[in-house]
C-alpha positions as CSV (number, residue, x, y, z in Angstrom):
1,M,3.3,130.9,109.4
2,S,-0.3,130.7,108.1
3,V,-3.1,130.8,110.6
4,Q,-6.3,129.0,109.7
5,S,-9.4,130.9,111.0
6,K,-12.0,128.7,112.8
7,I,-15.2,128.2,110.8
8,K,-18.1,130.1,112.4
9,R,-21.2,128.0,112.9
10,I,-24.5,129.5,111.6
11,T,-26.7,130.7,114.4
12,V,-30.4,131.0,115.0
13,P,-30.3,134.9,114.5
14,D,-28.5,134.2,111.2
15,I,-31.4,132.1,110.0
16,R,-34.1,134.5,111.2
17,A,-32.3,137.3,109.3
18,R,-32.8,135.4,106.1
19,K,-36.5,136.2,106.1
20,G,-37.2,137.7,102.7
21,N,-33.5,137.6,101.8
22,E,-31.1,134.9,100.7
23,P,-32.9,131.5,100.7
24,V,-32.2,129.1,103.5
25,V,-30.7,125.8,102.2
26,C,-31.6,122.8,104.4
27,L,-31.1,119.0,104.1
28,T,-31.6,116.2,106.5
29,G,-28.6,114.3,107.9
30,Y,-28.3,111.2,110.0
31,H,-24.6,110.3,110.3
32,A,-21.2,112.0,110.6
33,H,-19.7,111.2,107.2
34,T,-22.6,112.4,105.0
35,A,-23.0,115.5,107.3
36,R,-19.3,116.3,106.6
37,Y,-19.9,116.2,102.9
38,I,-22.9,118.5,102.9
39,D,-21.8,120.9,105.7
40,P,-20.0,123.4,103.5
41,Y,-23.1,123.9,101.3
42,V,-26.1,124.0,103.5
43,D,-27.3,126.4,106.2
44,V,-29.3,123.9,108.3
45,I,-28.9,120.2,108.8
46,L,-32.1,118.6,110.3
47,V,-31.6,115.3,112.1
48,G,-35.1,114.3,111.2
49,D,-37.2,111.5,112.7
50,S,-37.5,110.4,109.1
51,L,-34.5,108.4,109.9
52,G,-36.9,105.7,111.2
53,M,-38.1,105.2,107.6
54,V,-34.9,106.1,105.7
55,M,-32.4,104.1,107.9
56,Y,-34.4,101.6,109.9
57,G,-37.1,100.5,107.4
58,M,-40.0,101.7,109.5
59,E,-43.4,102.4,107.8
60,T,-43.8,105.7,109.7
61,T,-41.8,107.9,112.1
62,L,-43.9,106.9,115.1
63,G,-41.5,104.1,116.3
64,V,-38.5,106.5,116.6
65,T,-37.2,106.9,120.1
66,L,-35.5,109.8,121.9
67,D,-32.3,107.7,122.2
68,M,-32.2,107.1,118.5
69,M,-32.5,110.8,117.8
70,I,-29.7,111.6,120.3
71,A,-27.4,109.0,118.9
72,H,-27.8,110.3,115.3
73,G,-27.9,113.9,116.4
74,S,-24.5,113.5,118.1
75,A,-23.0,111.9,115.0
76,V,-24.2,114.8,112.8
77,V,-22.8,117.4,115.2
78,R,-19.4,115.6,115.2
79,G,-19.4,115.7,111.4
80,T,-20.1,119.4,111.0
81,E,-18.5,122.8,111.6
82,R,-20.7,125.3,109.8
83,A,-24.3,124.3,109.5
84,L,-26.9,124.9,112.3
85,V,-27.9,121.5,113.5
86,V,-31.6,120.9,114.4
87,V,-32.8,117.7,116.0
88,D,-36.4,116.4,115.7
89,M,-38.2,115.7,118.9
90,P,-39.8,112.3,118.3
91,F,-43.4,111.3,118.8
92,G,-44.3,111.1,122.5
93,S,-41.4,113.2,123.8
94,Y,-43.1,116.6,123.9
95,E,-46.9,116.4,123.6
96,E,-47.7,115.6,127.2
97,S,-46.8,119.0,128.7
98,P,-44.3,121.9,128.2
99,E,-42.4,120.6,131.3
100,V,-41.9,117.2,129.8
101,A,-40.9,118.7,126.4
102,F,-38.4,120.9,128.2
103,R,-36.9,118.0,130.1
104,N,-36.5,116.0,126.9
105,A,-35.3,118.9,124.8
106,V,-32.6,119.7,127.4
107,R,-31.4,116.1,127.1
108,V,-31.2,116.5,123.3
109,I,-29.3,119.7,123.5
110,K,-26.8,118.5,126.2
111,E,-26.1,115.1,124.8
112,T,-25.9,116.0,121.1
113,G,-24.4,119.5,121.1
114,C,-27.0,120.6,118.6
115,T,-28.4,124.2,118.5
116,A,-32.2,123.7,118.3
117,V,-35.0,121.2,118.3
118,K,-38.0,120.8,116.0
119,L,-41.6,120.1,117.1
120,E,-44.5,119.2,114.9
121,G,-47.8,120.9,115.5
122,G,-49.5,124.3,115.2
123,K,-51.6,126.3,117.6
124,R,-51.8,123.5,120.2
125,L,-48.0,123.4,120.5
126,A,-47.6,127.2,120.8
127,P,-47.5,127.2,124.6
128,T,-44.8,124.5,124.5
129,I,-42.8,126.5,121.9
130,R,-43.0,129.6,124.1
131,Y,-42.0,127.6,127.2
132,L,-38.9,126.2,125.6
133,N,-37.9,129.5,123.9
134,E,-38.2,131.4,127.1
135,R,-35.9,128.9,128.8
136,G,-33.1,129.1,126.1
137,I,-34.1,126.3,123.7
138,P,-34.5,127.5,120.1
139,V,-37.4,125.8,118.3
140,M,-38.1,125.2,114.7
141,A,-41.8,124.6,114.2
142,H,-43.4,122.2,111.6
143,I,-47.0,122.6,110.3
144,G,-49.1,121.4,107.4
145,L,-48.5,117.7,106.7
146,T,-47.1,116.5,110.1
147,P,-45.9,112.8,109.8
148,Q,-46.3,112.2,113.5
149,S,-50.0,112.8,113.2
150,I,-50.3,110.5,110.2
151,Q,-52.8,108.2,112.0
152,V,-55.2,111.1,112.5
153,M,-54.7,112.6,109.0
154,G,-55.3,109.2,107.4
155,G,-52.2,109.2,105.2
156,F,-49.7,111.5,103.6
157,K,-52.1,114.0,102.0
158,T,-51.4,117.5,100.7
159,Q,-52.8,120.1,103.1
160,G,-54.8,123.2,102.0
161,R,-56.1,121.9,98.7
162,V,-59.4,123.6,99.3
163,E,-59.6,127.2,100.5
164,E,-61.9,126.2,103.4
165,E,-58.9,124.5,105.1
166,W,-56.6,127.6,104.8
167,A,-57.8,129.6,107.9
168,A,-56.9,126.9,110.4
169,I,-53.4,126.3,108.9
170,E,-52.8,130.1,108.7
171,E,-53.7,130.3,112.4
172,D,-51.2,127.5,113.1
173,A,-48.5,129.4,111.4
174,R,-49.2,132.7,113.2
175,A,-49.4,130.9,116.6
176,V,-46.0,129.2,116.3
177,A,-44.3,132.3,115.0
178,E,-45.7,134.5,117.7
179,A,-44.7,131.8,120.3
180,G,-41.0,132.3,119.3
181,A,-40.3,129.7,116.7
182,F,-37.3,130.9,114.7
183,A,-38.4,129.2,111.5
184,V,-41.4,127.1,110.3
185,V,-41.4,124.0,108.1
186,L,-44.3,123.9,105.7
187,E,-44.7,120.3,104.5
188,G,-47.1,118.9,101.9
189,M,-48.9,122.2,101.4
190,A,-50.7,123.6,98.4
191,E,-48.5,126.3,96.8
192,P,-50.9,129.3,97.1
193,L,-51.4,128.6,100.8
194,A,-47.6,128.2,101.4
195,A,-46.9,131.4,99.6
196,K,-49.6,133.3,101.5
197,I,-48.3,132.0,104.9
198,T,-44.7,133.0,103.9
199,G,-46.0,136.6,103.4
200,Q,-47.9,136.6,106.7
201,I,-45.3,135.6,109.3
202,D,-42.1,137.3,110.2
203,V,-39.8,134.2,110.4
204,P,-38.5,132.1,107.6
205,T,-40.6,129.4,106.1
206,I,-38.9,126.2,105.0
207,G,-40.8,124.3,102.3
208,I,-40.8,120.6,101.6
209,G,-43.4,119.7,99.0
210,A,-44.8,123.2,99.5
211,S,-43.8,126.2,97.5
212,A,-40.9,127.9,95.7
213,A,-42.2,131.0,97.4
214,C,-41.0,129.8,100.8
215,D,-37.9,131.4,102.4
216,G,-36.0,128.1,102.1
217,Q,-36.3,124.5,101.1
218,I,-35.5,121.2,102.7
219,L,-35.2,117.7,101.3
220,V,-34.5,114.3,102.8
221,L,-30.9,113.6,101.8
222,E,-31.5,110.0,100.7
223,D,-34.4,111.1,98.5
224,M,-32.2,113.7,96.8
225,L,-29.4,111.2,96.3
226,G,-31.6,108.5,94.7
227,L,-31.2,106.2,97.7
228,S,-34.9,106.0,98.7
229,P,-37.2,103.4,97.2
230,R,-40.2,105.5,97.8
231,A,-39.3,109.2,97.3
232,P,-42.2,111.7,97.1
233,K,-43.3,112.8,93.7
234,F,-42.1,116.4,94.3
235,V,-38.5,115.3,94.9
236,K,-35.8,116.0,92.3
237,E,-33.0,113.5,92.4
238,F,-29.6,115.2,92.1
239,A,-27.8,111.9,92.0
240,T,-28.6,108.2,91.5
241,L,-26.4,106.7,94.2
242,G,-28.8,103.8,94.7
243,A,-28.0,102.4,91.3
244,Q,-24.3,103.1,91.7
245,I,-24.1,101.3,95.1
246,A,-25.9,98.3,93.5
247,G,-23.5,98.3,90.6
248,A,-20.5,98.5,92.9
249,A,-21.7,95.6,95.0
250,E,-22.4,93.6,91.9
251,A,-18.8,94.3,90.6
252,Y,-17.3,93.4,94.0
253,A,-19.2,90.2,94.2
254,R,-18.2,89.2,90.7
255,E,-14.5,89.7,91.5
256,V,-14.7,87.8,94.8
257,R,-16.5,84.9,93.2
258,A,-13.9,84.8,90.3
259,R,-11.1,85.0,92.8
260,T,-9.7,88.1,91.1
261,F,-10.1,90.4,94.1
262,P,-6.7,92.2,94.8
263,A,-4.4,90.8,97.5
264,V,-4.0,92.8,100.7
265,E,-0.7,94.8,100.9
266,H,1.7,94.3,103.8
267,T,0.8,97.7,105.4
268,Y,-2.8,98.4,106.3
269,G,-3.0,102.0,105.1
270,M,-6.0,104.2,105.3
271,K,-7.0,106.7,102.6
272,K,-8.0,110.1,104.0
273,V,-11.2,111.5,102.5
274,K,-11.1,115.2,101.9
């Protein structure tokens, strides 16, 4: 009799140990079936509040609610066995105080079964990151271009283009790392600055539109698959599923209208997807 060994889920210490070693592979995920497909190949699946734009057609992430994040986080956890699942804390769910952040983060952890949460913000969020970390909630930090602050930033603009901006962003990185963040997302950041920060802090940096010098990379899954109508310029499309979906829908519509669509068999069988 053969015994199948249970797949071991990647842990926070596993990710921390990647600093300066094997790159950390990350993608976003929002539902169980796509999470199941990518789970064997990635180390971290981030249930990002980008789902507001990707799945709900919002202009920004600001309208995403805690309930939405929990619903999608639960689905992703159900669809995975291996990857460490991180869930974004949406705008308004953690900024008020460390206590409010803890209360909402506990709900996310309990109701989704995820391992960690992600918070946007640098030095100002360090006390909250420390508060959560000390109470058993792992935190991934996010600095640079932070979409939840898009109204203040005045748009999706690359951070650190001029050297005068570097000191404050470097201070943000040090503050969140020292507060206990197990990894730091660097988004929309000039490459020399991202490379410098990666060399300064002792936890992995995860780049998105930042630098190949980061300890890992993350992309929005739909951007990578060619499903997003407005993918950022830095994104490489590894598939063109948008065009394939449109083509399949067109072919289906053509058959239905021509009344050539196959008849249904007597038994309603289900194909199992491997």
